[in-house]
N, C-alpha and C positions, 0 to 999 in steps of 0.2 A: 391788804389781806395776802396771806402767803398762798400759793397753790398747793393742791393736794399732792403729795408724792406718789411716785409710781407703786403700783401694787407689787409687794415683795414676792419673789420666788420662794418655794419651799426648800429648806435646808436639812431636812431629815431630822429635825429637832426632837421629834416624839416618835420616831422610827420603831414600830413594833408595840407601841403602847395601846392600851385599851382605854378609851376616855368616854366618859359619860358626861353628857351636857343637858341640864334642864332648860326649860323655857327656850329652846332652839328652833321652833318654828318662826315664821315670819322674816321680816328683813333687818332685825336688830342685831345687837350685840350677840345674842345667843347663837343664831345661826351663823355669823360671822366668826365666832369662835369655833364652832363645829367645822366650818368650811377650812379655816386656818389650820386646825389640828389635823384634818384628813390631808391637806397639802404637806403638811411636815411629818406624814408617814404614818399617823395613828389610825387605828380602827375606832370609829366612833359610834356610840350608841346615843340615839336621840330622844328627848322626852319633851313633851308639852301637854298643856290641858287641851289645847285646840286640836282635835283629832285631824280634821280636814287639813288645817294648815300643816300640821306635823307630817302627815303623808306628803305633801307637796314639797317639804323640806328634804325628806328622804329621797324623794324623786329626783331633785336638783342634785344632790350629792351623787346620787347614782350616775347621772350624766357625767359627772366629774370624774369618777374612779371607776366606772363600769361595774359596780356592785352596790345593790341597796343596802343602806345600814340598817340595822334593827331600830325600830322606832317604837317606843312603848308610851302609851297616853298616861300621864300622871298628874294628878293634882296635889301639889306639895302641901296643901292643907290636910290632906287625908292620909294618916299614917299607913294604911293597908295599901294605898296606891305606892307610897315610897318603898315599902317592904317590896312589893311585886316588881317594881323597877329594877331595884338591885339585884333580885333573885333572878330576873330575866337576863339582864346582863352578864352575871356570872355564869347562868345556865348555858348561854350561848357561846361565851368566851373564855370561860374559866376563871377570870379575874377581873378586877377593876384597878388599873394603874393611876388614873388621874379622874378626879371629879370636880367639874366646872358648875359651880352654883349660881345660876343667872337668873332664876326666877324672881321676879319682884313686881309689886303693885303701887302705884303713885295715885295721886289725886291732886286737886287744886281748891282746898277749902280752908277759910279762916278759921281758926280755932274755936272762936266763940259760935260759929254755926256748925261745927263738926258734931255728927252724932256718935254715939258709942259704937254703933254698927259699922260706921265708915272707919274709925279708929281701929277697931279690932280686925277688920277685913285687911286693912294695909299691913298690919303687924303680923297677921297670921300668914299671909303669903310671904312677905318681905323678910321678916325676922324668924319667925317661928318655923316657916317652911324651909329656910337655910338651915336652921338648927336640926330639923328632922333629917334632912338629906346630909348634913355633916355627920350627925350621929350615926347614920346607916353606912356611911363610907368609912368612918373611923372603926366601927366594929369589924369591918371586913378587912381593912388595910392594917390595923394594928396587929390583927392576928396573922397576917403575913409578914409583917415587919417591913413593910414599904408602901409607898403611895403618896401622892399629892393631892391636895384639896385647894381650889381656887375659887375664892367667893367674890361676887360682884357687889361692892358697896356703892358709894356715891360722894362726891365732895360735899354734899349737903349733911353728911355725917359730921362734918366740920363747921360748915358755913350756915348761916341764917337765910331762909328766903320765905317770904310771905305764903301763907296758903299750905305750906309743906310740913307742919308740924309732925303729922303721922309718919310720912315718908322720911323726914330727917331723922326722927326718933328711931325708925325701924334701921336706917342704914348706919347709925351711929352704934345701934345694938349689933349690926352685923360685924362692925370693926371690933367690937369688944369680944364678941363670940370668936372671931378668928384668933385673936391673941390668946384667949384662954385656951381654946382647943389646941393652938400650936404648943402650948407649954405641956399640955398632958399628952400630946402625940408624939413629943420629940424624942422620949426614951424608946419608942417603938419604930423609929426610923420613919416616921410620917412628917411631912411638912404641911403647913396650913397658912396661906397667904391670901391677900385680897387686892384688887384693884379698886380705885375710887375715881371713876370718870366724872368730868364735868357735863358737857353736852356732846353728845354723839347723835347726829342727824339721821333720821330714817323715817319711813313713810308713817309709822304708827305714832311717832311723836308728833309729827307735823299735824296729823289729823286730831290728835287730843290735846293740843297746846295752842294758844292763841298766837298770831303772827308778830304781835308786839312782845308777847313775852319771849318768844324765841329769839326775836332780833336783838332785844336787850341783853340776853345771856350770850349771844354769839358776840355783841360788841364788846362785852367784857373780857373776852378771850385774847390773849396777846397775839396770836396768830390772825386774828379777825376772821376766823371761821370756826365752825363746829367740827369737831373730830368725826372721821369716817368710822363706822362700827369696826372695820377691821383694824384700825389703828389701835383701838382698845384691845381687840382680839389679840393682837401682836404681843402685847404686855401679858395677857394671860397665858400665851404660849410660852414666853419666856419664863414665867413662874412655874409653869407646868414641867419645864425642862430641866435638864441637868445644869444649865448655864446658871441657875439660881440655887445650886445644891446647899448653899450655907445660908439660905434665907428662910426664916419661918417666924410667923406672928407679925409679918409687916404688911402695912397698908400702903400701897403704891399709887400715888395721885397719877391720874392720866388727864392732865389739864394743862393749858397755857395761859390760864387766867391770870391777870395782874395781881401782884400781892396785894 
């Protein structure tokens, strides 16, 4: 097993950018992305459906930068919430330069036992929620002639895993949505890419998945360990920055799994 590398210093990759991050509360990839964006010089707008955890995330970033970021409760399955999030960010900061779509919902149910309700719930949050936010972001960014959208997919959009038919289908949809949106947005100076993490360990994942399942997934990784959420966030920062200025419609795997 390889050791976790040192946490990287900021390099002003997003200096002066206004970044909206969905599902940014808690201890997972969303909060890690928001924190890394702040460390790279961005002004961040946080969003999450969980109001208490959202406030805690805003407080944590306030300790880091000395100023509490705007935090807007948003359920990405509700169009009015999505519109209100973007309106609040634009009202507060005048524009949105980067959108990080992190909201997603998983599950672990064999397809033969899966209800329509389970299927629709995962698809509505993970795929349709990403579409709603991407649509709102594009409406703003294409009018301005610039902007970047970074979506969070999953390697399960490519790979098969039992009990994950709804989640895998949703994440494969996020990949396809990313590619199509990128083609539509290119003429307007807007880039759309996504990351596809394998396993990034955080407390919520540990609480909602069995030890055997997590151990098996980690064992398949070439590095012999799960990714840290901030390691995935680093790739999101790269895609949001000018370092990836000639990339659009790409799905970047953030995984060390054996072929």
